Backbone bond lengths (Angstrom), bond angles and torsions (degrees), N, CA, C in turn:
res aa  C-N    CA-C-N  psi(-1)  N-CA   C-N-CA  omega(-1)  CA-C   N-CA-C  phi
1 M - - - 1.500 - - 1.521 104.44 -
2 P 1.347 110.11 136.10 1.580 117.27 -175.35 1.513 102.62 -75.68
3 S 1.413 110.98 149.40 1.482 116.99 175.89 1.544 110.63 -73.13
4 P 1.370 114.17 154.30 1.512 114.23 178.87 1.520 110.27 -68.89
5 P 1.357 114.70 153.83 1.452 117.40 -175.66 1.632 107.98 -68.05
6 T 1.239 112.09 143.02 1.553 120.21 176.31 1.491 107.76 -107.88
7 D 1.340 115.86 173.55 1.458 120.96 179.09 1.519 112.59 -61.27
8 E 1.363 114.63 -32.64 1.527 115.09 -177.83 1.469 108.39 -74.36
9 T 1.413 124.01 -30.26 1.427 120.66 -179.43 1.510 110.67 -84.65
10 R 1.292 117.52 -19.73 1.541 121.80 174.90 1.509 112.74 -78.03
11 A 1.361 118.47 -27.93 1.425 122.52 -167.56 1.529 109.43 -60.06
12 P 1.329 123.05 -44.95 1.487 123.67 -179.03 1.513 113.09 -57.77
13 A 1.333 112.91 -43.23 1.494 122.08 -179.83 1.565 111.23 -64.64
14 L 1.354 112.15 -46.04 1.449 116.10 178.76 1.507 112.68 -66.77
15 S 1.370 116.46 -35.24 1.464 122.06 179.29 1.546 107.44 -66.71
16 A 1.293 115.56 -46.05 1.544 118.18 178.19 1.512 110.21 -60.39
17 Y 1.224 121.23 -42.69 1.457 128.40 176.35 1.506 112.89 -57.97
18 A 1.386 113.70 -49.99 1.401 120.01 179.82 1.486 109.01 -61.92
19 H 1.278 117.35 -41.96 1.553 123.47 -177.78 1.565 105.62 -63.16
20 M 1.313 116.82 -45.87 1.461 118.16 178.51 1.461 117.17 -60.84
21 I 1.389 114.07 -34.95 1.494 119.47 -179.72 1.522 105.59 -73.35
22 K 1.276 121.96 -39.30 1.513 124.94 -177.19 1.470 106.32 -63.14
23 H 1.355 120.34 -43.03 1.453 122.98 -178.46 1.564 109.73 -67.61
24 F 1.358 114.46 -38.47 1.465 118.65 179.74 1.552 107.94 -61.75
25 R 1.276 115.35 -48.95 1.552 120.75 -179.05 1.473 108.79 -58.55
26 L 1.370 120.33 -43.60 1.451 119.59 -179.41 1.483 112.05 -65.67
27 I 1.305 115.29 -42.55 1.506 118.23 -179.70 1.520 109.57 -65.51
28 S 1.280 117.68 -37.22 1.484 122.38 179.12 1.508 108.49 -65.91
29 M 1.343 120.35 -42.86 1.409 122.79 179.42 1.551 111.88 -63.31
30 C 1.380 116.05 -40.02 1.465 119.36 -178.63 1.514 109.56 -68.24
31 L 1.345 117.22 -40.61 1.461 123.71 179.96 1.611 109.04 -64.49
32 G 1.347 113.38 -43.99 1.385 115.47 174.72 1.393 119.30 -59.94
33 Y 1.401 116.63 -44.90 1.425 121.75 174.11 1.597 113.86 -61.33
34 T 1.248 117.34 -38.40 1.411 123.95 175.58 1.627 111.31 -61.57
35 L 1.298 113.66 -46.57 1.455 118.28 177.50 1.534 110.80 -63.53
36 C 1.298 116.03 -44.49 1.513 118.46 -176.62 1.518 106.65 -70.43
37 S 1.260 124.13 -37.46 1.419 125.25 178.82 1.540 111.94 -63.21
38 S 1.320 114.17 -50.20 1.465 117.77 -179.24 1.518 110.14 -67.20
39 S 1.312 120.90 -36.16 1.400 123.54 176.39 1.467 110.36 -61.52
40 L 1.391 119.82 -46.06 1.332 123.24 177.26 1.520 114.76 -57.51
41 M 1.328 116.00 -38.68 1.397 120.25 -178.06 1.565 108.46 -64.86
42 V 1.364 115.99 -45.95 1.433 116.80 178.84 1.529 113.57 -66.38
43 A 1.338 116.35 -35.54 1.508 116.49 177.17 1.499 110.02 -67.71
44 N 1.293 117.14 -37.73 1.497 118.43 -178.19 1.562 108.42 -70.93
45 K 1.222 121.12 -33.57 1.451 121.57 176.77 1.529 111.59 -65.78
46 Y 1.351 116.83 -40.00 1.424 122.18 174.97 1.513 111.29 -68.05
47 A 1.326 118.62 -46.01 1.438 125.74 177.35 1.515 113.32 -55.19
48 L 1.329 113.61 -48.45 1.495 116.06 -177.66 1.516 113.82 -69.14
49 G 1.220 115.93 -21.32 1.563 120.45 171.69 1.499 110.93 -63.97
50 H 1.293 117.61 -30.40 1.519 120.74 -176.24 1.543 111.50 -113.48
51 F 1.353 118.20 -11.30 1.463 122.07 -176.55 1.489 105.05 -141.34
52 P 1.331 124.48 86.94 1.403 124.13 -170.35 1.583 115.93 -88.94
53 F 1.341 113.46 45.11 1.449 122.47 172.83 1.587 112.50 -119.67
54 P 1.244 117.97 89.07 1.423 118.82 -171.27 1.489 116.27 -66.77
55 S 1.319 119.86 -32.97 1.463 119.91 173.44 1.519 115.42 -66.72
56 T 1.312 114.08 -44.53 1.452 116.26 175.41 1.593 114.71 -66.90
57 L 1.288 114.22 -33.29 1.450 119.14 172.74 1.605 112.22 -59.72
58 M 1.327 111.63 -41.92 1.467 116.04 178.33 1.504 110.32 -65.32
59 L 1.296 113.89 -45.57 1.555 118.82 -178.03 1.554 106.44 -63.90
60 L 1.194 124.66 -39.02 1.494 123.65 176.97 1.517 109.49 -64.61
61 Q 1.363 118.98 -44.25 1.460 118.72 -179.34 1.475 112.29 -62.64
62 F 1.395 117.41 -42.71 1.429 119.88 -178.73 1.567 111.42 -68.90
63 A 1.315 114.77 -32.15 1.458 117.22 -177.58 1.529 109.28 -74.23
64 V 1.380 116.75 -40.54 1.448 119.28 178.46 1.626 109.40 -66.37
65 S 1.295 115.36 -39.31 1.486 118.03 176.69 1.502 111.39 -59.18
66 A 1.371 118.18 -44.57 1.457 122.59 178.64 1.495 112.49 -62.47
67 V 1.347 116.85 -44.30 1.481 119.37 -178.97 1.534 109.87 -65.23
68 V 1.343 119.48 -41.05 1.459 125.00 -176.79 1.607 107.16 -64.51
69 V 1.311 115.35 -48.80 1.454 117.09 176.28 1.490 114.04 -60.45
70 R 1.278 118.02 -44.51 1.479 123.10 179.02 1.540 109.53 -59.38
71 T 1.343 114.62 -48.99 1.450 121.00 179.01 1.526 117.20 -59.84
72 L 1.413 110.85 -43.21 1.508 114.54 176.19 1.525 111.45 -69.81
73 G 1.340 118.17 -28.52 1.494 120.48 172.94 1.538 112.87 -67.20
74 L 1.333 113.82 -45.31 1.447 117.03 -179.96 1.595 113.57 -65.36
75 L 1.298 113.68 -31.36 1.430 118.57 179.79 1.490 112.83 -79.69
76 G 1.320 116.86 -12.80 1.430 124.57 179.31 1.522 117.41 86.19
77 F 1.363 115.11 14.72 1.461 119.36 179.89 1.605 110.46 -77.14
78 I 1.296 113.28 -33.04 1.410 118.54 179.93 1.589 111.68 -132.58
79 E 1.274 115.87 161.25 1.450 118.08 179.00 1.526 108.40 -98.18
80 V 1.309 118.73 122.62 1.447 119.60 179.76 1.516 110.60 -115.76
81 E 1.294 117.62 120.62 1.456 118.83 -179.12 1.531 109.38 -75.96
82 P 1.290 116.98 144.16 1.473 121.09 173.81 1.462 113.38 -59.70
83 L 1.321 117.72 149.33 1.484 124.94 178.60 1.578 105.35 -74.97
84 E 1.312 114.37 122.12 1.479 118.62 173.81 1.536 110.99 -117.64
85 L 1.245 114.34 136.49 1.484 123.89 -176.65 1.540 111.47 -54.39
86 E 1.327 116.37 -43.07 1.444 119.74 -179.12 1.581 112.29 -63.33
87 K 1.316 114.38 -40.81 1.447 119.09 176.10 1.548 110.68 -62.30
88 V 1.272 116.50 -44.41 1.461 126.94 174.96 1.535 110.69 -51.35
89 R 1.290 118.42 -47.48 1.415 128.26 -178.79 1.490 109.07 -61.93
90 L 1.291 118.71 -48.17 1.380 123.02 -179.26 1.519 118.15 -75.21
91 F 1.382 115.65 -22.91 1.398 119.82 -168.81 1.532 113.87 -113.64
92 W 1.275 121.17 -8.70 1.450 126.09 -171.50 1.595 114.56 -52.22
93 R 1.288 116.63 -30.38 1.482 117.64 -178.45 1.514 110.72 -66.80
94 V 1.252 123.69 -36.65 1.386 128.16 -174.41 1.531 110.66 -58.46
95 P 1.416 115.80 -58.07 1.476 118.01 177.10 1.588 113.47 -59.82
96 L 1.362 114.81 -34.98 1.429 119.96 -176.63 1.544 104.32 -63.11
97 F 1.294 121.32 -54.76 1.464 123.08 -175.90 1.645 109.96 -64.88
98 F 1.277 113.26 -33.01 1.444 115.59 174.29 1.516 112.93 -62.67
99 E 1.310 116.25 -44.37 1.468 121.33 176.12 1.507 110.82 -61.21
100 I 1.356 116.58 -43.98 1.524 117.26 177.88 1.510 110.85 -60.72
101 A 1.336 116.61 -40.23 1.425 118.87 -175.02 1.504 107.64 -67.36
102 I 1.423 119.66 -41.93 1.456 121.25 178.72 1.508 113.01 -65.86
103 Y 1.361 115.70 -39.56 1.447 121.57 177.06 1.498 110.86 -60.23
104 A 1.346 117.92 -45.35 1.486 122.60 177.83 1.466 112.00 -61.67
105 N 1.329 115.56 -38.70 1.508 121.77 179.32 1.530 110.79 -68.17
106 I 1.337 118.28 -37.06 1.457 121.36 179.24 1.566 108.66 -72.07
107 K 1.321 117.71 -39.74 1.394 118.83 177.49 1.527 113.77 -64.17
108 L 1.310 117.04 -35.61 1.448 121.43 176.33 1.507 111.10 -69.98
109 L 1.365 116.72 -36.03 1.461 116.25 175.61 1.523 113.60 -71.89
110 Q 1.310 116.09 -23.70 1.430 116.13 -178.83 1.515 116.83 -74.25
111 V 1.322 116.56 -15.72 1.493 122.54 174.52 1.447 112.52 -69.53
């Protein structure tokens, strides 16, 4: 009769399972980002056909995103970390380049 599994014999199986879940989550996030990005491009192309002001369109999109995130945080659906000046100092380049990329994309769609 085989001996019952111990923590030592279960560890490799759990480790492999955790590794698989980690990769599944990563792939899901990448696919979600791709879907959101392509959807935003299509929506921007449509919006620019009816509202030819790319800077204002970006401002509205960012404002709506901020309001939605803040509202979901206040309602307890998501956890939102408070804005800290030190994090802003370290991280400001990322949103800046993200905005530049979106602006360039909108200008390309406008043509």
